C-alpha positions in Angstrom: 0.1 -0.1 0.1 1.4 3.3 -0.9 2.8 5.4 1.8 0.9 8.5 0.3 -2.3 6.9 0.3 -2.1 6.0 4.1 -1.2 9.8 4.8 -4.2 11.2 3.0 -6.3 8.8 4.7 -4.8 9.5 8.1 -5.2 13.2 7.7 -8.8 12.9 6.6 -9.6 10.6 9.5 -7.4 11.8 12.3 -6.6 15.4 11.3 -2.8 16.7 11.5 0.0 14.8 13.2 0.5 17.5 15.7 -3.0 17.2 17.1 -2.4 13.6 17.7 1.1 14.6 19.6 -0.9 16.9 21.7 -4.0 14.5 22.7 -2.9 13.2 26.1 -6.1 12.0 27.5 -8.2 8.8 27.0 -9.1 9.6 23.5 -5.6 8.6 22.5 -6.3 5.2 22.9 -9.6 5.2 21.2 -7.8 6.8 18.1 -5.0 4.6 18.1 -7.7 1.6 18.0 -9.3 3.2 15.1 -6.3 3.8 13.4 -5.5 0.0 13.3 -8.8 -1.0 12.2 -8.3 1.4 9.2 -5.0 0.4 8.5 -6.1 -3.4 8.1 -9.3 -2.5 5.9 -7.0 -0.2 3.7 -4.4 -3.0 3.3 -7.2 -5.7 2.3 -8.6 -3.1 -0.3 -5.0 -2.1 -1.5 -4.4 -6.1 -2.0 -7.8 -7.3 -3.2 -9.0 -8.6 0.0 -12.5 -9.2 -1.3 -11.3 -12.5 -2.7 -11.2 -15.6 -0.3 -7.7 -16.8 -0.9 -8.6 -20.1 0.9 -11.0 -20.9 -1.9 -10.8 -22.4 -5.4 -12.9 -20.6 -8.2 -14.9 -23.2 -10.1 -17.6 -23.0 -12.9 -19.7 -25.9 -14.3 -20.5 -26.6 -18.1 -23.1 -28.7 -19.3 -21.6 -30.4 -22.9 -24.1 -33.5 -22.3 -25.9 -35.0 -25.4 -28.3 -36.8 -23.0 -29.3 -34.3 -20.6 -31.0 -30.9 -21.3 -30.2 -29.5 -17.7 -27.8 -30.4 -14.9 -27.2 -29.5 -11.3 -23.9 -29.8 -9.3 -24.1 -30.3 -5.5 -20.8 -30.0 -3.7 -20.3 -30.7 0.1 -24.3 -31.3 0.0 -24.8 -27.7 -1.3 -26.3 -27.3 -4.7 -23.9 -25.0 -6.1 -25.1 -24.7 -9.8 -28.8 -25.3 -10.9 -30.3 -26.2 -14.3 -27.3 -25.5 -16.1 -28.1 -25.9 -19.9 -26.3 -27.2 -22.9 -23.4 -25.3 -23.5 -23.9 -23.0 -20.5 -21.5 -22.0 -17.8 -22.5 -19.9 -15.0 -20.2 -17.7 -13.3 -17.3 -19.2 -11.1 -18.1 -19.8 -7.4 -15.5 -20.3 -4.5 -15.2 -23.8 -3.3 -13.4 -25.0 -0.4 -10.6 -27.3 -2.0 -10.6 -29.6 1.2 -14.4 -30.3 0.8 -15.2 -31.1 -2.9 -17.3 -34.3 -2.6 -19.6 -33.8 -5.5 -22.4 -35.2 -7.6 -24.1 -34.2 -10.9 -27.9 -34.7 -10.9 -30.8 -33.7 -13.2 -32.4 -30.6 -11.7 -33.5 -30.8 -8.3 -32.6 -34.6 -8.0 -31.0 -36.3 -5.1 -30.0 -39.0 -7.3 -26.1 -38.9 -8.5 -25.8 -39.3 -12.3 -22.0 -39.4 -11.6 -20.1 -38.8 -8.3 -16.7 -37.3 -8.1 -14.2 -35.4 -5.8 -12.7 -33.2 -8.1 -8.8 -31.8 -7.2 -9.3 -28.2 -6.7 -6.2 -25.9 -5.8 -7.0 -22.8 -4.0 -6.7 -19.5 -5.9 -6.6 -21.4 -9.2 -9.5 -21.6 -11.6 -11.0 -24.7 -12.8 -13.8 -25.6 -15.2 -15.9 -28.9 -14.6 -17.2 -30.4 -17.7 -20.2 -32.7 -17.9 -20.4 -34.8 -21.0 -22.0 -37.9 -22.3 -25.0 -39.9 -23.3 -28.5 -40.7 -20.9 -27.0 -43.2 -18.3 -23.6 -42.9 -19.4 -22.6 -39.1 -18.0 -19.0 -38.5 -17.4 -16.9 -35.5 -16.1 -13.4 -34.1 -16.9 -11.8 -31.3 -14.9 -10.1 -28.3 -16.8 -7.4 -26.4 -15.2 -7.7 -22.7 -16.4 -4.6 -21.0 -15.3 -2.3 -21.1 -18.5 -0.1 -18.6 -19.1 -1.1 -16.3 -22.2 0.9 -16.4 -25.3 2.9 -13.5 -27.0 1.2 -10.9 -28.7 -0.3 -12.1 -32.0 -0.4 -15.6 -31.0 -3.4 -17.7 -29.5 -3.2 -20.9 -27.6 -5.8 -23.8 -28.2 -6.3 -27.3 -26.8 -9.1 -29.9 -27.5 -11.5 -31.9 -25.5 -13.3 -34.6 -27.3 -16.6 -34.9 -25.4 -18.4 -36.8 -28.2 -18.6 -40.4 -27.3 -21.0 -41.1 -30.0 -18.3 -39.8 -32.4 -15.6 -41.9 -31.6 -11.8 -40.6 -31.9 -11.3 -37.5 -34.1 -8.8 -35.7 -36.0 -9.0 -31.7 -35.7 -7.5 -29.5 -38.2 -7.1 -25.5 -37.9 -6.4 -24.3 -41.4 -6.5 -21.1 -43.4 -9.9 -20.6 -44.7 -9.4 -21.5 -48.4 -6.7 -24.6 -47.8 -7.6 -27.8 -48.7 -7.4 -30.7 -46.2 -5.0 -32.7 -48.5 -1.6 -32.5 -47.1 -2.8 -30.7 -43.9 -1.4 -31.5 -40.5 -3.8 -32.0 -37.7 -3.8 -29.4 -34.8 -4.9 -32.4 -32.8 -4.6 -36.1 -34.0 -6.7 -39.0 -32.9 -8.5 -36.9 -30.1 -9.6 -39.8 -27.6 -13.0 -39.3 -26.0 -12.6 -37.7 -22.4 -9.1 -36.8 -23.0 -7.6 -33.3 -22.6 -5.2 -32.3 -25.4 -2.0 -30.3 -25.1 -1.9 -26.6 -25.9 -1.3 -25.7 -29.5 0.3 -22.4 -30.4 -1.6 -20.6 -33.4 -1.3 -17.3 -35.1 -4.5 -14.7 -33.9 -6.7 -14.5 -36.8 -9.5 -16.0 -38.7 -9.3 -19.9 -39.1 -11.2 -22.8 -40.6 -12.2 -25.6 -38.4 -12.6 -29.2 -39.8 -13.1 -32.1 -37.8 -13.0 -35.7 -39.1 -13.1 -39.2 -38.1 -9.3 -40.2 -36.8 -7.4 -41.1 -39.6 -10.0 -40.4 -42.3 -9.9 -36.8 -44.2 -12.7 -37.8 -46.3 -15.3 -38.5 -43.3 -16.1 -34.8 -42.4 -17.8 -34.2 -39.3 -17.7 -30.5 -39.0 -16.6 -27.5 -41.2 -16.7 -23.9 -40.1 -14.8 -21.1 -41.6 -15.7 -18.4 -38.8 -13.1 -19.1 -35.9 -11.6 -16.1 -34.8 -8.6 -16.5 -32.3 -7.8 -13.4 -30.5 -4.3 -12.1 -29.9 -3.2 -13.8 -26.4 -6.1 -16.0 -26.1 -6.1 -19.3 -24.4 -9.0 -21.4 -25.4 -10.4 -24.9 -25.0 -12.1 -26.3 -28.1 -14.8 -29.0 -26.9 -16.2 -31.3 -29.3 -19.8 -32.4 -28.6 -22.2 -34.8 -30.6 -24.9 -33.8 -33.0 -28.4 -35.2 -33.2 -27.5 -37.9 -35.8 -24.7 -39.4 -33.7 -21.9 -38.8 -36.3 -21.5 -35.0 -36.8 -20.3 -32.8 -34.1 -20.7 -29.4 -32.6 -18.0 -27.2 -31.0 -18.0 -25.2 -27.7 -15.1 -22.7 -27.5 -14.3 -21.9 -23.8 -12.2 -18.9 -23.2 -9.9 -19.3 -20.2 -11.8 -17.8 -17.3 -14.2 -16.2 -20.0 -17.1 -16.5 -22.4 -18.2 -19.5 -23.9 -19.2 -19.7 -27.5 -21.2 -22.4 -29.4 -20.3 -23.1 -33.0 -22.8 -25.8 -34.3 -22.5 -27.8 -37.2 -24.2 -26.4 -40.3 -24.6 -29.3 -42.1 -26.8 -32.8 -42.3 -25.9 -36.0 -43.8 -27.8 -37.4 -46.8 -27.7 -40.5 -49.0 -29.8 -41.7 -51.7 -31.1 -45.4 -52.3 -32.0 -46.4 -55.7 -34.6 -49.3 -55.4 -36.4 -49.2 -59.0 -36.8 -52.6 -60.9 -35.3 -53.4 -64.1 -32.1 -51.5 -63.3 -33.6 -48.0 -63.4 -31.3 -45.3 -63.5 -31.5 -42.7 -60.6 -29.9 -39.3 -60.3 -30.3 -37.0 -57.3 -29.2 -33.9 -55.6 -30.1 -32.2 -52.7 -29.3 -28.6 -51.8 -27.0 -28.5 -54.7 -25.0 -31.5 -53.7 -25.0 -34.3 -56.4 -25.5 -37.4 -54.5 -26.1 -40.0 -57.4 -25.4 -39.4 -61.0 -27.3 -41.7 -63.5 -26.7 -44.8 -61.2 -28.5 -48.2 -61.8 -30.9 -49.8 -59.3 -30.4 -51.4 -56.6 -27.8 -49.1 -55.1 -27.4 -47.4 -52.0 -25.0 -44.3 -52.1 -22.7 -42.9 -49.3 -23.7 -40.2 -47.0 -22.6 -36.8 -48.0 -22.9 -33.3 -46.3 -25.6 -31.4 -47.2 -26.3 -27.6 -45.9 -28.9 -27.5 -43.2 -32.1 -25.8 -43.7 -35.0 -25.9 -46.5 -33.1 -27.4 -49.2 -34.4 -28.1 -52.8 -34.5 -31.7 -54.3 -33.8 -32.5 -57.9 -34.6 -36.2 -59.0 -34.5 -37.9 -62.4 -35.6 -41.4 -63.2 -34.4 -42.9 -66.5 -33.4 -39.3 -67.4 -37.0 -38.0 -66.6 -37.6 -35.6 -64.0 -39.5 -37.1 -60.8 -41.3 -34.6 -58.7 -39.9 -34.7 -55.5 -40.6 -32.5 -52.1 -37.9 -29.9 -50.5 -36.9 -31.0 -47.4 -35.9 -29.3 -44.4 -32.6 -30.6 -42.8 -31.9 -30.0 -39.3 -28.3 -29.5 -38.5 -26.5 -32.4 -37.3 -29.4 -34.9 -38.6 -29.2 -37.8 -41.0 -31.6 -39.0 -43.7 -31.9 -41.5 -46.7 -33.8 -40.5 -49.8 -35.4 -43.7 -50.9 -36.5 -43.7 -54.6 -38.6 -46.9 -55.4 -41.8 -48.3 -57.1 -44.8 -47.8 -55.5 -47.8 -49.6 -57.3 -46.3 -49.1 -60.7 -44.7 -45.7 -60.5 -41.6 -44.4 -59.6 -41.8 -42.2 -56.1 -39.4 -40.8 -53.6 -39.6 -41.2 -49.8 -37.7 -39.5 -47.0 -36.6 -41.6 -44.2 -35.0 -40.2 -41.0 -32.0 -42.3 -40.0 -30.7 -43.1 -36.5 -27.2 -43.5 -36.2 -26.4 -43.1 -32.8 -24.3 -45.9 -31.5 -25.9 -48.9 -29.6 -26.1 -48.0 -25.9 -23.7 -51.1 -25.0 -20.5 -51.1 -26.9 -20.7 -54.8 -26.9 -24.0 -55.1 -29.1 -25.0 -53.6 -32.6 -27.9 -51.8 -33.8 -30.1 -53.2 -37.0 -33.0 -52.0 -38.9 -35.1 -52.7 -41.9 -35.8 -50.4 -44.9 -38.5 -51.2 -47.3 -37.8 -50.2 -50.8 -39.4 -53.5 -52.7 -41.5 -52.8 -55.7 -44.8 -53.9 -56.8 -47.4 -52.8 -54.4 -45.9 -55.4 -51.7 -47.3 -55.4 -48.1 -45.6 -55.0 -44.8 -42.3 -56.7 -44.4 -41.1 -58.0 -41.3 -37.4 -59.4 -40.5 -35.7 -62.0 -38.2 -32.1 -62.3 -37.3 -31.3 -66.0 -36.4 -34.9 -66.5 -36.1 -35.4 -64.0 -33.6 -37.8 -61.0 -34.7 -36.2 -57.8 -35.4 -38.8 -55.8 -37.3 -42.4 -56.0 -38.2 -45.1 -54.1 -40.0 -42.7 -52.1 -42.2 -44.7 -50.4 -44.9 -43.2 -49.5 -48.5 -41.0 -46.5 -48.3 -40.6 -46.7 -44.7 -37.9 -48.2 -42.1 -38.3 -49.9 -38.7 -37.0 -48.5 -35.6 -33.4 -49.7 -35.1 -32.9 -52.3 -32.3 -30.1 -53.4 -30.2 -29.1 -56.9 -31.4 -26.2 -59.4 -30.4 -23.4 -59.0 -32.9 -21.6 -62.2 -34.7 -20.6 -64.1 -37.7 -22.7 -66.6 -39.5 -25.7 -64.9 -38.7 -28.8 -65.7 -40.8 -31.0 -62.7 -41.9 -34.4 -63.2 -43.2 -37.0 -60.9 -44.8 -40.9 -61.9 -45.2 -43.6 -60.2 -46.9 -47.3 -60.4 -45.5 -49.0 -63.2 -47.5 -45.9 -64.6 -49.0 -44.8 -67.9 -48.1 -41.1 -67.8 -48.8 -38.7 -65.1 -47.8 -38.3 -62.3 -50.2 -34.8 -62.1 -49.1 -32.4 -64.4 -47.2 -28.8 -64.1 -46.3 -27.0 -66.6 -44.3 -23.1 -66.2 -43.0 -23.6 -62.5 -42.3 -21.5 -60.6 -39.9 -22.4 -58.0 -37.6 -19.6 -55.9 -35.5 -20.1 -54.8 -32.0 -20.9 -50.9 -31.8 -21.9 -50.7 -35.4 -24.9 -49.7 -36.9 -26.8 -51.5 -40.0 -29.8 -51.1 -42.3 -31.1 -53.9 -44.4 -32.4 -52.4 -47.6 -34.9 -54.4 -49.5 -35.0 -53.3 -53.1 -36.0 -53.8 -56.4 -38.6 -56.5 -57.4 -41.3 -57.4 -57.1 -39.8 -60.8 -57.0 -37.0 -61.7 -56.6 -36.2 -58.6 -54.5 -32.4 -57.7 -53.9 -31.4 -57.3 -50.2 -28.7 -55.0 -49.1 -26.9 -55.0 -45.7 -25.2 -51.8 -45.3 -23.0 -50.7 -42.5 -24.1 -47.2 -41.3 -21.5 -46.5 -39.1 
């Protein structure tokens, strides 16, 4: 505390020093007491004494795909309430010796996950909650990294998207191709906190791919601004379809900025009889080009929003409705024969992984021609789907994986299976669709691994 500050304060409070020296009565003791108190208060104010230096500042961020809101209880006190996705309320002071905690749904006493975070007094931390329903997890982020030099920024990556698996993260110039690019963070594992990378301040393009596969793009944004001397944590979270990802940018001891995915994934399944050819584009993105039926194309990224659909069958235009694509969603555009004429049907896809990594997911897509009635499917004689109408798909169900599995699809009122396949393999953790296309009889079956 500067000496001049005390002098001014003392003169205002006590008057001139000569007056103090001449005061020999009992009032002198009282004034000395006030002087000591004033000195203590002034010292605390001058040194930032409003902060409790025995406590640890903590904030709580909800990055979960399974819970719209979460509470954090520490030492039996609810310190954060109803924290929504992407939200991180102000820091609160926590006693680092009393950190027994639980994360729960709002107002609940049942712990979704229990933990005892290792907090350090006077050091800022963020507790990040992430994961699916029934599989919530947390990771603690320390936020005391020294800022870089002027003109530079620091970025680290946390993969909080268990549905997406390991990911590669690229930060490049906006116009740079991914070919030959070096990942800022390679093979980011779920729940792991990456090391800081130093980048130039400025505008960057963020692209996220499946680990080891530049062609499997999960997020593409060209509006990432890194300020000079910024220290930032990039948190990747799952989008609704289970494959694409969103981004949260956590400024150290600062704001949280959401950068959600701006695309959906769409594929086309051509199910016409007699090898009819199909061309298709959605939102200006070519998905099939004069491909003969039956065929199931690969997923491609299409801009989210109300997108136009252009279809031709055997070089003749086929009317098809525009489709509103939600960011992060997944869809199949099925072109099939319904009662003797070509038609297009939109099917919403669920490519979330099975709840247990030890199981697989399986569904049936009905694209069979000729006005065939509802289809059903069994796997090793166990029912998997039933009552599936033309142009629709069954709900995906969890099944036991394995090899040498028998798939059988039957049509109502038809004695023999319309499609049967022996010695099929389903891998644990994967998602599959069985497409029944062409026909009316014999039909063509396609087992497609969707993820």
